[in-house]
Structures are given as C-alpha cells and as structure tokens.
PDB file of N, CA, C and O in Angstrom:
ATOM      1  N   MET A   1    -145.275-124.277 106.144  1.00  0.00           N
ATOM      2  CA  MET A   1    -146.306-123.473 105.527  1.00  0.00           C
ATOM      3  C   MET A   1    -145.982-121.983 105.635  1.00  0.00           C
ATOM      4  O   MET A   1    -146.173-121.227 104.683  1.00  0.00           O
ATOM      5  N   SER A   2    -145.496-121.575 106.793  1.00  0.00           N
ATOM      6  CA  SER A   2    -145.168-120.166 106.999  1.00  0.00           C
ATOM      7  C   SER A   2    -144.019-119.724 106.092  1.00  0.00           C
ATOM      8  O   SER A   2    -144.024-118.606 105.576  1.00  0.00           O
ATOM      9  N   LYS A   3    -143.026-120.616 105.899  1.00  0.00           N
ATOM     10  CA  LYS A   3    -141.888-120.273 105.039  1.00  0.00           C
ATOM     11  C   LYS A   3    -142.371-119.989 103.626  1.00  0.00           C
ATOM     12  O   LYS A   3    -141.927-119.031 102.994  1.00  0.00           O
ATOM     13  N   GLN A   4    -143.278-120.817 103.132  1.00  0.00           N
ATOM     14  CA  GLN A   4    -143.818-120.626 101.789  1.00  0.00           C
ATOM     15  C   GLN A   4    -144.554-119.285 101.692  1.00  0.00           C
ATOM     16  O   GLN A   4    -144.429-118.578 100.693  1.00  0.00           O
ATOM     17  N   ALA A   5    -145.308-118.944 102.714  1.00  0.00           N
ATOM     18  CA  ALA A   5    -146.044-117.679 102.722  1.00  0.00           C
ATOM     19  C   ALA A   5    -145.074-116.494 102.703  1.00  0.00           C
ATOM     20  O   ALA A   5    -145.307-115.510 102.000  1.00  0.00           O
ATOM     21  N   HIS A   6    -143.994-116.590 103.469  1.00  0.00           N
ATOM     22  CA  HIS A   6    -143.005-115.502 103.489  1.00  0.00           C
ATOM     23  C   HIS A   6    -142.273-115.410 102.155  1.00  0.00           C
ATOM     24  O   HIS A   6    -141.983-114.311 101.682  1.00  0.00           O
ATOM     25  N   ASN A   7    -141.973-116.550 101.549  1.00  0.00           N
ATOM     26  CA  ASN A   7    -141.321-116.543 100.236  1.00  0.00           C
ATOM     27  C   ASN A   7    -142.218-115.913  99.176  1.00  0.00           C
ATOM     28  O   ASN A   7    -141.741-115.187  98.303  1.00  0.00           O
ATOM     29  N   GLU A   8    -143.508-116.191  99.253  1.00  0.00           N
ATOM     30  CA  GLU A   8    -144.455-115.595  98.306  1.00  0.00           C
ATOM     31  C   GLU A   8    -144.489-114.075  98.480  1.00  0.00           C
ATOM     32  O   GLU A   8    -144.477-113.331  97.499  1.00  0.00           O
ATOM     33  N   ALA A   9    -144.532-113.628  99.715  1.00  0.00           N
ATOM     34  CA  ALA A   9    -144.527-112.192  99.982  1.00  0.00           C
ATOM     35  C   ALA A   9    -143.246-111.559  99.451  1.00  0.00           C
ATOM     36  O   ALA A   9    -143.287-110.494  98.836  1.00  0.00           O
ATOM     37  N   ALA A  10    -142.115-112.209  99.685  1.00  0.00           N
ATOM     38  CA  ALA A  10    -140.833-111.688  99.211  1.00  0.00           C
ATOM     39  C   ALA A  10    -140.807-111.589  97.689  1.00  0.00           C
ATOM     40  O   ALA A  10    -140.285-110.620  97.137  1.00  0.00           O
ATOM     41  N   GLN A  11    -141.364-112.577  97.014  1.00  0.00           N
ATOM     42  CA  GLN A  11    -141.388-112.559  95.553  1.00  0.00           C
ATOM     43  C   GLN A  11    -142.199-111.372  95.041  1.00  0.00           C
ATOM     44  O   GLN A  11    -141.798-110.713  94.083  1.00  0.00           O
ATOM     45  N   HIS A  12    -143.329-111.101  95.671  1.00  0.00           N
ATOM     46  CA  HIS A  12    -144.130-109.942  95.267  1.00  0.00           C
ATOM     47  C   HIS A  12    -143.369-108.633  95.512  1.00  0.00           C
ATOM     48  O   HIS A  12    -143.427-107.715  94.695  1.00  0.00           O
ATOM     49  N   HIS A  13    -142.660-108.556  96.636  1.00  0.00           N
ATOM     50  CA  HIS A  13    -141.855-107.358  96.918  1.00  0.00           C
ATOM     51  C   HIS A  13    -140.767-107.182  95.859  1.00  0.00           C
ATOM     52  O   HIS A  13    -140.525-106.071  95.389  1.00  0.00           O
ATOM     53  N   GLU A  14    -140.114-108.284  95.488  1.00  0.00           N
ATOM     54  CA  GLU A  14    -139.072-108.216  94.461  1.00  0.00           C
ATOM     55  C   GLU A  14    -139.646-107.795  93.113  1.00  0.00           C
ATOM     56  O   GLU A  14    -139.040-106.994  92.401  1.00  0.00           O
ATOM     57  N   ASN A  15    -140.817-108.333  92.759  1.00  0.00           N
ATOM     58  CA  ASN A  15    -141.456-107.951  91.501  1.00  0.00           C
ATOM     59  C   ASN A  15    -141.828-106.470  91.503  1.00  0.00           C
ATOM     60  O   ASN A  15    -141.679-105.783  90.492  1.00  0.00           O
ATOM     61  N   ALA A  16    -142.306-105.992  92.630  1.00  0.00           N
ATOM     62  CA  ALA A  16    -142.652-104.571  92.735  1.00  0.00           C
ATOM     63  C   ALA A  16    -141.404-103.713  92.561  1.00  0.00           C
ATOM     64  O   ALA A  16    -141.435-102.709  91.850  1.00  0.00           O
ATOM     65  N   ALA A  17    -140.315-104.100  93.203  1.00  0.00           N
ATOM     66  CA  ALA A  17    -139.072-103.331  93.107  1.00  0.00           C
ATOM     67  C   ALA A  17    -138.567-103.288  91.664  1.00  0.00           C
ATOM     68  O   ALA A  17    -138.143-102.239  91.179  1.00  0.00           O
ATOM     69  N   LYS A  18    -138.615-104.424  90.991  1.00  0.00           N
ATOM     70  CA  LYS A  18    -138.177-104.469  89.587  1.00  0.00           C
ATOM     71  C   LYS A  18    -139.026-103.539  88.723  1.00  0.00           C
ATOM     72  O   LYS A  18    -138.504-102.802  87.886  1.00  0.00           O
ATOM     73  N   SER A  19    -140.332-103.582  88.936  1.00  0.00           N
ATOM     74  CA  SER A  19    -141.224-102.726  88.146  1.00  0.00           C
ATOM     75  C   SER A  19    -140.987-101.255  88.452  1.00  0.00           C
ATOM     76  O   SER A  19    -141.037-100.424  87.545  1.00  0.00           O
ATOM     77  N   HIS A  20    -140.731-100.917  89.711  1.00  0.00           N
ATOM     78  CA  HIS A  20    -140.424 -99.525  90.072  1.00  0.00           C
ATOM     79  C   HIS A  20    -139.141 -99.058  89.388  1.00  0.00           C
ATOM     80  O   HIS A  20    -139.079 -97.948  88.861  1.00  0.00           O
ATOM     81  N   ARG A  21    -138.114 -99.917  89.399  1.00  0.00           N
ATOM     82  CA  ARG A  21    -136.855 -99.546  88.741  1.00  0.00           C
ATOM     83  C   ARG A  21    -137.050 -99.371  87.238  1.00  0.00           C
ATOM     84  O   ARG A  21    -136.504 -98.443  86.641  1.00  0.00           O
ATOM     85  N   THR A  22    -137.825-100.261  86.632  1.00  0.00           N
ATOM     86  CA  THR A  22    -138.086-100.156  85.197  1.00  0.00           C
ATOM     87  C   THR A  22    -138.866 -98.882  84.892  1.00  0.00           C
ATOM     88  O   THR A  22    -138.591 -98.211  83.898  1.00  0.00           O
ATOM     89  N   ALA A  23    -139.822 -98.549  85.726  1.00  0.00           N
ATOM     90  CA  ALA A  23    -140.587 -97.308  85.544  1.00  0.00           C
ATOM     91  C   ALA A  23    -139.658 -96.098  85.623  1.00  0.00           C
ATOM     92  O   ALA A  23    -139.775 -95.169  84.824  1.00  0.00           O
ATOM     93  N   ALA A  24    -138.742 -96.112  86.583  1.00  0.00           N
ATOM     94  CA  ALA A  24    -137.805 -95.000  86.740  1.00  0.00           C
ATOM     95  C   ALA A  24    -136.904 -94.858  85.518  1.00  0.00           C
ATOM     96  O   ALA A  24    -136.631 -93.746  85.066  1.00  0.00           O
ATOM     97  N   GLU A  25    -136.444 -95.988  84.988  1.00  0.00           N
ATOM     98  CA  GLU A  25    -135.590 -95.952  83.798  1.00  0.00           C
ATOM     99  C   GLU A  25    -136.325 -95.337  82.610  1.00  0.00           C
ATOM    100  O   GLU A  25    -135.763 -94.515  81.886  1.00  0.00           O
ATOM    101  N   HIS A  26    -137.569 -95.733  82.412  1.00  0.00           N
ATOM    102  CA  HIS A  26    -138.348 -95.190  81.294  1.00  0.00           C
ATOM    103  C   HIS A  26    -138.663 -93.711  81.513  1.00  0.00           C
ATOM    104  O   HIS A  26    -138.691 -92.928  80.564  1.00  0.00           O
ATOM    105  N   HIS A  27    -138.897 -93.342  82.759  1.00  0.00           N
ATOM    106  CA  HIS A  27    -139.154 -91.935  83.072  1.00  0.00           C
ATOM    107  C   HIS A  27    -137.926 -91.093  82.738  1.00  0.00           C
ATOM    108  O   HIS A  27    -138.048 -90.013  82.159  1.00  0.00           O
ATOM    109  N   ASP A  28    -136.744 -91.588  83.103  1.00  0.00           N
ATOM    110  CA  ASP A  28    -135.496 -90.872  82.815  1.00  0.00           C
ATOM    111  C   ASP A  28    -135.268 -90.708  81.314  1.00  0.00           C
ATOM    112  O   ASP A  28    -134.661 -89.732  80.876  1.00  0.00           O
ATOM    113  N   LYS A  29    -135.757 -91.665  80.532  1.00  0.00           N
ATOM    114  CA  LYS A  29    -135.608 -91.609  79.072  1.00  0.00           C
ATOM    115  C   LYS A  29    -136.686 -90.755  78.407  1.00  0.00           C
ATOM    116  O   LYS A  29    -136.673 -90.552  77.193  1.00  0.00           O
ATOM    117  N   GLY A  30    -137.621 -90.258  79.225  1.00  0.00           N
ATOM    118  CA  GLY A  30    -138.696 -89.434  78.687  1.00  0.00           C
ATOM    119  C   GLY A  30    -139.867 -90.237  78.148  1.00  0.00           C
ATOM    120  O   GLY A  30    -140.785 -89.667  77.558  1.00  0.00           O
ATOM    121  N   ASP A  31    -139.852 -91.537  78.336  1.00  0.00           N
ATOM    122  CA  ASP A  31    -140.936 -92.406  77.873  1.00  0.00           C
ATOM    123  C   ASP A  31    -141.963 -92.534  78.998  1.00  0.00           C
ATOM    124  O   ASP A  31    -142.037 -93.551  79.687  1.00  0.00           O
ATOM    125  N   HIS A  32    -142.740 -91.487  79.158  1.00  0.00           N
ATOM    126  CA  HIS A  32    -143.649 -91.406  80.300  1.00  0.00           C
ATOM    127  C   HIS A  32    -144.819 -92.379  80.201  1.00  0.00           C
ATOM    128  O   HIS A  32    -145.330 -92.838  81.222  1.00  0.00           O
ATOM    129  N   LYS A  33    -145.243 -92.694  78.992  1.00  0.00           N
ATOM    130  CA  LYS A  33    -146.347 -93.646  78.828  1.00  0.00           C
ATOM    131  C   LYS A  33    -145.934 -95.028  79.339  1.00  0.00           C
ATOM    132  O   LYS A  33    -146.676 -95.667  80.085  1.00  0.00           O
ATOM    133  N   THR A  34    -144.761 -95.478  78.936  1.00  0.00           N
ATOM    134  CA  THR A  34    -144.270 -96.779  79.387  1.00  0.00           C
ATOM    135  C   THR A  34    -143.962 -96.736  80.883  1.00  0.00           C
ATOM    136  O   THR A  34    -144.205 -97.708  81.598  1.00  0.00           O
ATOM    137  N   ALA A  35    -143.430 -95.618  81.351  1.00  0.00           N
ATOM    138  CA  ALA A  35    -143.147 -95.462  82.782  1.00  0.00           C
ATOM    139  C   ALA A  35    -144.433 -95.616  83.591  1.00  0.00           C
ATOM    140  O   ALA A  35    -144.438 -96.268  84.635  1.00  0.00           O
ATOM    141  N   LEU A  36    -145.511 -95.022  83.115  1.00  0.00           N
ATOM    142  CA  LEU A  36    -146.794 -95.126  83.808  1.00  0.00           C
ATOM    143  C   LEU A  36    -147.277 -96.575  83.850  1.00  0.00           C
ATOM    144  O   LEU A  36    -147.785 -97.040  84.870  1.00  0.00           O
ATOM    145  N   GLN A  37    -147.113 -97.280  82.734  1.00  0.00           N
ATOM    146  CA  GLN A  37    -147.528 -98.687  82.696  1.00  0.00           C
ATOM    147  C   GLN A  37    -146.753 -99.513  83.735  1.00  0.00           C
ATOM    148  O   GLN A  37    -147.333-100.332  84.448  1.00  0.00           O
ATOM    149  N   HIS A  38    -145.452 -99.286  83.805  1.00  0.00           N
ATOM    150  CA  HIS A  38    -144.639-100.030  84.773  1.00  0.00           C
ATOM    151  C   HIS A  38    -144.947 -99.583  86.205  1.00  0.00           C
ATOM    152  O   HIS A  38    -144.876-100.380  87.141  1.00  0.00           O
ATOM    153  N   SER A  39    -145.281 -98.333  86.361  1.00  0.00           N
ATOM    154  CA  SER A  39    -145.663 -97.831  87.676  1.00  0.00           C
ATOM    155  C   SER A  39    -146.950 -98.508  88.155  1.00  0.00           C
ATOM    156  O   SER A  39    -147.075 -98.863  89.326  1.00  0.00           O
ATOM    157  N   GLU A  40    -147.894 -98.679  87.246  1.00  0.00           N
ATOM    158  CA  GLU A  40    -149.145 -99.358  87.600  1.00  0.00           C
ATOM    159  C   GLU A  40    -148.883-100.820  87.946  1.00  0.00           C
ATOM    160  O   GLU A  40    -149.472-101.359  88.883  1.00  0.00           O
ATOM    161  N   THR A  41    -148.000-101.453  87.189  1.00  0.00           N
ATOM    162  CA  THR A  41    -147.629-102.841  87.492  1.00  0.00           C
ATOM    163  C   THR A  41    -146.971-102.916  88.866  1.00  0.00           C
ATOM    164  O   THR A  41    -147.260-103.815  89.655  1.00  0.00           O
ATOM    165  N   ALA A  42    -146.092-101.973  89.140  1.00  0.00           N
ATOM    166  CA  ALA A  42    -145.422-101.926  90.438  1.00  0.00           C
ATOM    167  C   ALA A  42    -146.437-101.771  91.567  1.00  0.00           C
ATOM    168  O   ALA A  42    -146.330-102.420  92.607  1.00  0.00           O
ATOM    169  N   HIS A  43    -147.405-100.916  91.351  1.00  0.00           N
ATOM    170  CA  HIS A  43    -148.438-100.706  92.368  1.00  0.00           C
ATOM    171  C   HIS A  43    -149.210-102.003  92.625  1.00  0.00           C
ATOM    172  O   HIS A  43    -149.487-102.352  93.773  1.00  0.00           O
ATOM    173  N   ASN A  44    -149.551-102.707  91.556  1.00  0.00           N
ATOM    174  CA  ASN A  44    -150.273-103.974  91.708  1.00  0.00           C
ATOM    175  C   ASN A  44    -149.437-104.992  92.485  1.00  0.00           C
ATOM    176  O   ASN A  44    -149.947-105.690  93.361  1.00  0.00           O
ATOM    177  N   HIS A  45    -148.151-105.066  92.153  1.00  0.00           N
ATOM    178  CA  HIS A  45    -147.273-105.984  92.891  1.00  0.00           C
ATOM    179  C   HIS A  45    -147.145-105.562  94.353  1.00  0.00           C
ATOM    180  O   HIS A  45    -147.110-106.408  95.247  1.00  0.00           O
ATOM    181  N   SER A  46    -147.076-104.266  94.591  1.00  0.00           N
ATOM    182  CA  SER A  46    -146.970-103.767  95.960  1.00  0.00           C
ATOM    183  C   SER A  46    -148.211-104.123  96.776  1.00  0.00           C
ATOM    184  O   SER A  46    -148.115-104.492  97.946  1.00  0.00           O
ATOM    185  N   THR A  47    -149.367-104.007  96.144  1.00  0.00           N
ATOM    186  CA  THR A  47    -150.616-104.370  96.815  1.00  0.00           C
ATOM    187  C   THR A  47    -150.622-105.857  97.156  1.00  0.00           C
ATOM    188  O   THR A  47    -150.984-106.251  98.264  1.00  0.00           O
ATOM    189  N   LYS A  48    -150.216-106.675  96.188  1.00  0.00           N
ATOM    190  CA  LYS A  48    -150.144-108.122  96.431  1.00  0.00           C
ATOM    191  C   LYS A  48    -149.112-108.442  97.503  1.00  0.00           C
ATOM    192  O   LYS A  48    -149.318-109.338  98.322  1.00  0.00           O
ATOM    193  N   ALA A  49    -148.005-107.710  97.498  1.00  0.00           N
ATOM    194  CA  ALA A  49    -146.962-107.923  98.507  1.00  0.00           C
ATOM    195  C   ALA A  49    -147.494-107.621  99.899  1.00  0.00           C
ATOM    196  O   ALA A  49    -147.230-108.360 100.848  1.00  0.00           O
ATOM    197  N   HIS A  50    -148.234-106.547 100.015  1.00  0.00           N
ATOM    198  CA  HIS A  50    -148.804-106.189 101.317  1.00  0.00           C
ATOM    199  C   HIS A  50    -149.768-107.273 101.791  1.00  0.00           C
ATOM    200  O   HIS A  50    -149.725-107.687 102.950  1.00  0.00           O
ATOM    201  N   GLU A  51    -150.633-107.726 100.895  1.00  0.00           N
ATOM    202  CA  GLU A  51    -151.591-108.771 101.253  1.00  0.00           C
ATOM    203  C   GLU A  51    -150.862-110.057 101.651  1.00  0.00           C
ATOM    204  O   GLU A  51    -151.206-110.686 102.652  1.00  0.00           O
ATOM    205  N   ALA A  52    -149.858-110.443 100.865  1.00  0.00           N
ATOM    206  CA  ALA A  52    -149.106-111.668 101.154  1.00  0.00           C
ATOM    207  C   ALA A  52    -148.327-111.540 102.461  1.00  0.00           C
ATOM    208  O   ALA A  52    -148.221-112.506 103.217  1.00  0.00           O
ATOM    209  N   SER A  53    -147.784-110.358 102.728  1.00  0.00           N
ATOM    210  CA  SER A  53    -147.047-110.130 103.976  1.00  0.00           C
ATOM    211  C   SER A  53    -147.971-110.251 105.180  1.00  0.00           C
ATOM    212  O   SER A  53    -147.606-110.832 106.202  1.00  0.00           O
ATOM    213  N   THR A  54    -149.158-109.702 105.046  1.00  0.00           N
ATOM    214  CA  THR A  54    -150.139-109.783 106.129  1.00  0.00           C
ATOM    215  C   THR A  54    -150.515-111.237 106.390  1.00  0.00           C
ATOM    216  O   THR A  54    -150.589-111.671 107.540  1.00  0.00           O
ATOM    217  N   GLN A  55    -150.751-111.985 105.315  1.00  0.00           N
ATOM    218  CA  GLN A  55    -151.094-113.403 105.474  1.00  0.00           C
ATOM    219  C   GLN A  55    -149.934-114.187 106.086  1.00  0.00           C
ATOM    220  O   GLN A  55    -150.146-115.029 106.959  1.00  0.00           O
ATOM    221  N   ALA A  56    -148.725-113.918 105.638  1.00  0.00           N
ATOM    222  CA  ALA A  56    -147.553-114.610 106.174  1.00  0.00           C
ATOM    223  C   ALA A  56    -147.390-114.313 107.662  1.00  0.00           C
ATOM    224  O   ALA A  56    -147.079-115.200 108.457  1.00  0.00           O
ATOM    225  N   HIS A  57    -147.603-113.061 108.021  1.00  0.00           N
ATOM    226  CA  HIS A  57    -147.505-112.671 109.432  1.00  0.00           C
ATOM    227  C   HIS A  57    -148.541-113.418 110.268  1.00  0.00           C
ATOM    228  O   HIS A  57    -148.230-113.928 111.345  1.00  0.00           O
ATOM    229  N   GLU A  58    -149.765-113.478 109.769  1.00  0.00           N
ATOM    230  CA  GLU A  58    -150.833-114.169 110.498  1.00  0.00           C
ATOM    231  C   GLU A  58    -150.520-115.659 110.638  1.00  0.00           C
ATOM    232  O   GLU A  58    -150.743-116.245 111.697  1.00  0.00           O
ATOM    233  N   LYS A  59    -150.002-116.271 109.570  1.00  0.00           N
ATOM    234  CA  LYS A  59    -149.658-117.693 109.636  1.00  0.00           C
ATOM    235  C   LYS A  59    -148.535-117.924 110.648  1.00  0.00           C
ATOM    236  O   LYS A  59    -148.571-118.886 111.415  1.00  0.00           O
ATOM    237  N   SER A  60    -147.555-117.051 110.644  1.00  0.00           N
ATOM    238  CA  SER A  60    -146.453-117.175 111.606  1.00  0.00           C
ATOM    239  C   SER A  60    -146.963-117.039 113.027  1.00  0.00           C
ATOM    240  O   SER A  60    -146.569-117.787 113.922  1.00  0.00           O
ATOM    241  N   LYS A  61    -147.838-116.081 113.215  1.00  0.00           N
ATOM    242  CA  LYS A  61    -148.396-115.841 114.536  1.00  0.00           C
ATOM    243  C   LYS A  61    -149.202-117.046 115.007  1.00  0.00           C
ATOM    244  O   LYS A  61    -149.104-117.454 116.164  1.00  0.00           O
ATOM    245  N   GLN A  62    -150.001-117.616 114.099  1.00  0.00           N
ATOM    246  CA  GLN A  62    -150.804-118.799 114.452  1.00  0.00           C
ATOM    247  C   GLN A  62    -149.908-119.978 114.798  1.00  0.00           C
ATOM    248  O   GLN A  62    -150.151-120.680 115.780  1.00  0.00           O
ATOM    249  N   GLN A  63    -148.874-120.196 113.994  1.00  0.00           N
ATOM    250  CA  GLN A  63    -147.967-121.311 114.261  1.00  0.00           C
ATOM    251  C   GLN A  63    -147.229-121.095 115.581  1.00  0.00           C
ATOM    252  O   GLN A  63    -147.005-122.040 116.336  1.00  0.00           O
ATOM    253  N   GLY A  64    -146.860-119.866 115.848  1.00  0.00           N
ATOM    254  CA  GLY A  64    -146.192-119.565 117.113  1.00  0.00           C
ATOM    255  C   GLY A  64    -147.116-119.777 118.295  1.00  0.00           C
ATOM    256  O   GLY A  64    -146.702-120.298 119.330  1.00  0.00           O
ATOM    257  N   ASP A  65    -148.367-119.372 118.142  1.00  0.00           N
ATOM    258  CA  ASP A  65    -149.335-119.554 119.220  1.00  0.00           C
ATOM    259  C   ASP A  65    -149.584-121.036 119.493  1.00  0.00           C
ATOM    260  O   ASP A  65    -149.747-121.446 120.643  1.00  0.00           O
ATOM    261  N   GLU A  66    -149.612-121.843 118.411  1.00  0.00           N
ATOM    262  CA  GLU A  66    -149.821-123.280 118.565  1.00  0.00           C
ATOM    263  C   GLU A  66    -148.665-123.922 119.325  1.00  0.00           C
ATOM    264  O   GLU A  66    -148.856-124.881 120.074  1.00  0.00           O
ATOM    265  N   LYS A  67    -147.456-123.377 119.122  1.00  0.00           N
ATOM    266  CA  LYS A  67    -146.271-123.939 119.783  1.00  0.00           C
ATOM    267  C   LYS A  67    -145.984-123.238 121.104  1.00  0.00           C
ATOM    268  O   LYS A  67    -145.073-123.633 121.833  1.00  0.00           O
ATOM    269  N   GLY A  68    -146.752-122.206 121.414  1.00  0.00           N
ATOM    270  CA  GLY A  68    -146.518-121.465 122.643  1.00  0.00           C
ATOM    271  C   GLY A  68    -145.361-120.493 122.566  1.00  0.00           C
ATOM    272  O   GLY A  68    -144.838-120.057 123.591  1.00  0.00           O
ATOM    273  N   THR A  69    -144.953-120.146 121.327  1.00  0.00           N
ATOM    274  CA  THR A  69    -143.805-119.240 121.172  1.00  0.00           C
ATOM    275  C   THR A  69    -144.143-118.026 120.330  1.00  0.00           C
ATOM    276  O   THR A  69    -143.244-117.328 119.862  1.00  0.00           O
ATOM    277  N   GLY A  70    -145.421-117.767 120.133  1.00  0.00           N
ATOM    278  CA  GLY A  70    -145.823-116.665 119.251  1.00  0.00           C
ATOM    279  C   GLY A  70    -145.463-115.308 119.803  1.00  0.00           C
ATOM    280  O   GLY A  70    -145.171-115.157 120.989  1.00  0.00           O
ATOM    281  N   ALA A  71    -145.487-114.324 118.926  1.00  0.00           N
ATOM    282  CA  ALA A  71    -145.146-112.953 119.312  1.00  0.00           C
ATOM    283  C   ALA A  71    -146.076-112.454 120.399  1.00  0.00           C
ATOM    284  O   ALA A  71    -145.658-111.701 121.279  1.00  0.00           O
ATOM    285  N   THR A  72    -147.349-112.872 120.346  1.00  0.00           N
ATOM    286  CA  THR A  72    -148.307-112.430 121.349  1.00  0.00           C
ATOM    287  C   THR A  72    -147.883-112.914 122.728  1.00  0.00           C
ATOM    288  O   THR A  72    -147.903-112.146 123.689  1.00  0.00           O
ATOM    289  N   LYS A  73    -147.500-114.177 122.831  1.00  0.00           N
ATOM    290  CA  LYS A  73    -147.095-114.715 124.115  1.00  0.00           C
ATOM    291  C   LYS A  73    -145.781-114.102 124.585  1.00  0.00           C
ATOM    292  O   LYS A  73    -145.608-113.846 125.777  1.00  0.00           O
ATOM    293  N   GLN A  74    -144.861-113.866 123.665  1.00  0.00           N
ATOM    294  CA  GLN A  74    -143.582-113.282 124.026  1.00  0.00           C
ATOM    295  C   GLN A  74    -143.776-111.852 124.518  1.00  0.00           C
ATOM    296  O   GLN A  74    -143.121-111.421 125.467  1.00  0.00           O
ATOM    297  N   ALA A  75    -144.667-111.127 123.876  1.00  0.00           N
ATOM    298  CA  ALA A  75    -144.867-109.714 124.218  1.00  0.00           C
ATOM    299  C   ALA A  75    -145.482-109.590 125.611  1.00  0.00           C
ATOM    300  O   ALA A  75    -145.238-108.603 126.305  1.00  0.00           O
ATOM    301  N   THR A  76    -146.271-110.569 126.025  1.00  0.00           N
ATOM    302  CA  THR A  76    -146.931-110.482 127.323  1.00  0.00           C
ATOM    303  C   THR A  76    -146.103-111.106 128.442  1.00  0.00           C
ATOM    304  O   THR A  76    -146.455-110.996 129.616  1.00  0.00           O
ATOM    305  N   ALA A  77    -145.013-111.756 128.079  1.00  0.00           N
ATOM    306  CA  ALA A  77    -144.201-112.443 129.110  1.00  0.00           C
ATOM    307  C   ALA A  77    -143.356-111.460 129.881  1.00  0.00           C
ATOM    308  O   ALA A  77    -142.615-111.856 130.781  1.00  0.00           O
TER     309      ALA A  77
END
C-alpha cells in the first residue's frame, strides 16, 4: 500500500515538473498566456504532489510503527 502511495506522489511530482518545463518553454517564446496556463497546471500538480507525499509519508510511518521499525521508533532509539 505504501509503495502505491509513493508512486502516486512521484507521478504528481513528474507531472508538475513537465508542466513547469512547458511553461518555461512558452515563456521563452514570448507566449505568456500559454505559459501562465501551464504554470497554473504545474501549481495544481505541485499541490497534489505535496498532498500525496504527505499521505505516503503517513502510510509509511503507520506501517513502520505496526512492524516496530517506524521512523518514530528509530529516532527515539
């Protein structure tokens, strides 16, 4: 379950990066309207990436705690 959550977060990060690069390309060409659209898309993907990363982290932490190997237990050892 945790692997799937991390893969989802990674996909959102990749989508955000692609949109940022596309926005930069359009900006360089002087197409600022299209650049803004891609920038907004990138922002949306970045927001989703952050949310997915947070969820993936929490799932990993929960699974680690269940197995007695979570970051919380390691940090206090």
